[in-house]
C-alpha positions as CSV (number, residue, x, y, z in Angstrom):
1,M,3.5,-7.3,4.3
2,K,5.5,-4.2,5.5
3,T,4.3,-4.8,9.0
4,F,5.4,-8.4,8.9
5,S,8.9,-7.3,7.7
6,K,9.2,-4.6,10.4
7,V,8.1,-7.0,13.2
8,L,10.4,-9.7,12.0
9,C,13.4,-7.2,12.1
10,V,12.4,-6.1,15.6
11,L,12.3,-9.6,16.8
12,I,15.8,-10.4,15.4
13,V,17.4,-7.2,16.7
14,A,15.8,-7.7,20.1
15,G,17.1,-11.3,20.2
16,L,20.6,-10.3,19.4
17,S,20.6,-7.4,21.9
18,L,19.6,-9.7,24.7
19,G,22.1,-12.3,23.8
20,T,19.3,-14.7,22.7
21,S,20.6,-17.8,21.0
22,T,20.3,-18.3,17.3
23,G,17.9,-21.2,17.9
24,L,15.4,-19.0,19.8
25,V,15.6,-16.2,17.2
26,A,14.9,-18.8,14.4
27,Q,12.0,-20.2,16.4
28,S,10.5,-16.7,16.8
29,E,10.9,-16.1,13.0
30,K,9.3,-19.5,12.3
31,E,6.4,-18.8,14.6
32,L,5.8,-15.4,13.0
33,K,5.9,-16.9,9.5
34,K,3.4,-19.5,10.6
35,E,1.1,-16.8,11.9
36,V,1.3,-14.9,8.6
37,N,0.7,-18.1,6.6
38,Q,-2.4,-18.7,8.7
39,K,-3.7,-15.2,8.0
40,A,-3.1,-15.7,4.3
41,L,-5.1,-19.0,4.3
42,K,-7.9,-17.3,6.2
43,E,-8.1,-14.5,3.7
44,A,-8.0,-16.9,0.8
45,R,-10.8,-19.1,2.1
46,K,-12.9,-16.0,2.7
47,E,-12.3,-14.8,-0.9
48,A,-13.0,-18.3,-2.3
49,K,-16.5,-18.3,-0.7
50,K,-17.2,-14.8,-2.1
51,L,-16.1,-15.7,-5.7
52,D,-18.0,-19.0,-5.6
53,K,-21.2,-17.2,-4.8
54,E,-20.5,-14.8,-7.6
55,G,-20.4,-17.8,-10.0
56,Y,-16.7,-18.1,-10.8
57,K,-15.5,-21.4,-12.1
58,V,-12.2,-23.0,-13.2
59,N,-11.4,-25.0,-16.3
60,P,-10.8,-28.8,-16.2
61,G,-7.2,-29.5,-15.3
62,Q,-6.8,-26.4,-13.3
63,M,-6.4,-26.3,-9.5
64,P,-9.7,-25.8,-7.6
65,L,-10.6,-22.2,-7.1
66,A,-10.0,-22.3,-3.3
67,K,-6.5,-23.9,-3.8
68,Q,-5.5,-21.3,-6.4
69,L,-6.5,-18.6,-4.0
70,E,-4.6,-20.2,-1.1
71,A,-1.5,-20.4,-3.2
72,S,-1.8,-16.8,-4.5
73,W,-2.4,-15.3,-1.1
74,M,0.7,-17.1,0.2
75,M,2.7,-15.6,-2.7
76,Q,1.4,-12.1,-1.8
77,Y,2.6,-12.6,1.8
78,E,6.0,-14.2,0.9
79,V,9.1,-12.1,1.5
80,D,12.8,-12.7,0.8
81,A,15.7,-12.8,3.3
82,K,15.8,-8.9,3.4
83,G,12.1,-8.7,4.2
84,E,11.2,-7.4,0.7
85,K,8.2,-8.7,-1.2
86,K,9.2,-11.8,-3.2
87,Y,6.7,-11.2,-6.0
88,Y,5.0,-8.3,-7.8
89,M,1.3,-9.2,-8.1
90,A,-1.1,-7.8,-10.6
91,D,-4.8,-8.7,-11.4
92,A,-7.3,-7.8,-14.1
93,S,-10.6,-9.0,-15.5
94,S,-12.1,-8.8,-18.9
95,V,-15.4,-9.6,-20.6
96,G,-15.5,-11.1,-24.1
97,E,-17.7,-13.0,-26.5
98,T,-15.6,-16.1,-25.9
99,Q,-13.5,-17.3,-23.0
100,A,-10.3,-17.2,-25.1
101,A,-10.8,-13.6,-26.1
102,A,-11.6,-12.5,-22.5
103,K,-8.6,-14.4,-21.2
104,L,-6.2,-12.8,-23.7
105,Q,-7.4,-9.4,-22.8
106,A,-7.3,-10.0,-19.1
107,Y,-3.7,-11.2,-19.3
108,E,-2.7,-8.1,-21.3
109,L,-4.3,-5.8,-18.8
110,A,-2.7,-7.6,-15.9
111,K,0.7,-7.3,-17.5
112,I,0.2,-3.5,-18.1
113,N,-0.7,-3.2,-14.4
114,M,2.4,-5.2,-13.5
115,V,4.7,-3.1,-15.5
116,G,3.1,0.1,-14.1
117,Q,3.9,-1.1,-10.6
118,I,7.5,-1.9,-11.4
119,S,8.1,1.3,-13.4
120,S,6.8,3.5,-10.6
121,E,9.0,1.8,-8.0
122,V,12.1,1.8,-10.2
123,A,11.6,5.5,-11.1
124,G,11.4,6.4,-7.4
125,R,14.5,4.5,-6.6
126,V,16.5,6.0,-9.4
127,K,15.4,9.5,-8.4
128,N,16.6,8.9,-4.9
129,N,19.9,7.6,-6.1
130,I,20.7,10.5,-8.4
131,G,20.0,13.1,-5.7
132,N,23.5,13.0,-4.4
133,Q,25.2,12.4,-7.8
134,Q,27.2,15.1,-9.5
135,L,25.8,14.9,-13.0
136,S,26.3,17.1,-16.0
137,T,23.2,18.7,-17.4
138,D,23.3,16.4,-20.4
139,D,23.6,13.3,-18.3
140,A,20.7,14.4,-16.1
141,A,18.6,15.0,-19.2
142,S,19.6,11.6,-20.6
143,I,18.5,9.8,-17.3
144,T,15.2,11.7,-17.5
145,Q,14.7,10.5,-21.1
146,T,15.6,7.0,-20.2
147,M,13.1,6.8,-17.4
148,G,10.5,8.4,-19.7
149,E,10.9,5.5,-22.1
150,F,11.4,2.8,-19.5
151,Q,7.9,1.6,-19.2
152,S,7.4,1.0,-22.9
153,K,10.7,-0.9,-23.2
154,Y,10.1,-2.9,-20.1
155,T,6.7,-4.0,-21.5
156,Q,8.4,-5.4,-24.6
157,K,11.0,-7.3,-22.5
158,L,8.8,-8.5,-19.7
159,G,9.9,-12.0,-18.8
160,R,7.8,-15.1,-18.0
161,V,5.1,-14.3,-15.5
162,K,3.3,-16.9,-13.3
163,T,-0.4,-17.3,-13.3
164,A,-1.3,-17.2,-9.6
165,F,-5.1,-17.3,-10.2
166,E,-7.5,-17.7,-13.1
167,A,-11.2,-18.2,-13.1
168,W,-14.2,-17.3,-15.3
169,R,-18.0,-16.8,-15.1
170,I,-20.9,-16.0,-17.4
171,V,-22.1,-12.3,-17.3
172,N,-25.0,-11.3,-19.5
173,K,-24.4,-14.1,-21.9
174,K,-20.7,-13.1,-22.2
175,V,-17.6,-14.6,-20.5
176,E,-15.7,-12.7,-17.8
177,V,-12.2,-14.0,-17.1
178,R,-10.3,-12.9,-14.0
179,V,-6.6,-13.4,-13.5
180,L,-3.8,-12.7,-11.0
181,L,-0.2,-12.7,-12.2
182,A,3.0,-13.0,-10.3
183,Y,6.5,-11.9,-11.3
184,S,9.7,-12.5,-9.3
185,T,10.9,-9.3,-7.7
186,E,14.5,-10.4,-8.2
187,E,13.9,-11.0,-11.9
188,A,12.0,-7.7,-12.2
189,M,14.8,-5.6,-10.7
190,K,17.5,-7.4,-12.8
191,L,15.7,-6.7,-16.0
192,A,15.1,-3.0,-15.0
193,K,18.8,-2.5,-14.2
194,D,19.9,-4.2,-17.5
195,L,17.6,-2.0,-19.6
196,I,18.5,1.3,-17.8
197,R,22.3,0.4,-17.9
198,E,22.1,-0.3,-21.6
199,D,20.5,3.1,-22.3
200,L,22.8,5.1,-20.0
201,K,25.9,3.6,-21.7
202,K,24.6,4.8,-25.0
203,L,23.2,8.2,-24.0
204,T,25.5,9.5,-21.3
205,T,29.2,10.0,-20.5
206,M,28.7,8.2,-17.2
207,D,31.2,5.5,-16.4
208,D,30.2,2.1,-15.0
209,Q,30.8,3.2,-11.4
210,K,28.4,6.1,-11.7
211,I,25.8,4.0,-13.5
212,S,26.1,1.4,-10.7
213,K,25.4,4.0,-8.1
214,V,22.3,5.1,-9.9
215,L,21.2,1.5,-10.1
216,Q,22.0,0.7,-6.5
217,F,18.7,-0.9,-5.5
């Protein structure tokens, strides 16, 4: 995904430098996206064959396993206008006595995985942003405290996630459920900023301008 974004940027910059028309740049971008989509479909079909051999099935009413995988791989490759990933993706599997129990546990594990990814990325961005800020010792300590509690609070507020893939199989007379969840990067970052801003307003003497600089991501 990162390679795709870099290549896309190079194509656009090169096109502008050479005076290439907007139409040609758009065409190059369109062709590149087509190539990425073809790669996603190829990977999805390969994985579908593997999971089918392993005995995975889907419930009545769900999309066929291969179609689910095609859609989920497309989501993993999808980027926004800035070349950033459009979705956070997190998978998990769980084994239970019943399909319902295994499914519930798989979803919970995937959500924990999802929040872990988001928390790690947000913490890194906040750390980079406060590097050049002139903060008091108390404010710096409050930011550290806020980020230490962030993951727990985020888990409680996590919005609606999409089910990109769900399948099950029988393993030693028990049921294993495997899921892949997707969460909008835009929504994820908005929620992160809202939660951190709320805490910093309560715990620090920072004004809105300083807080916005910390949350500039």
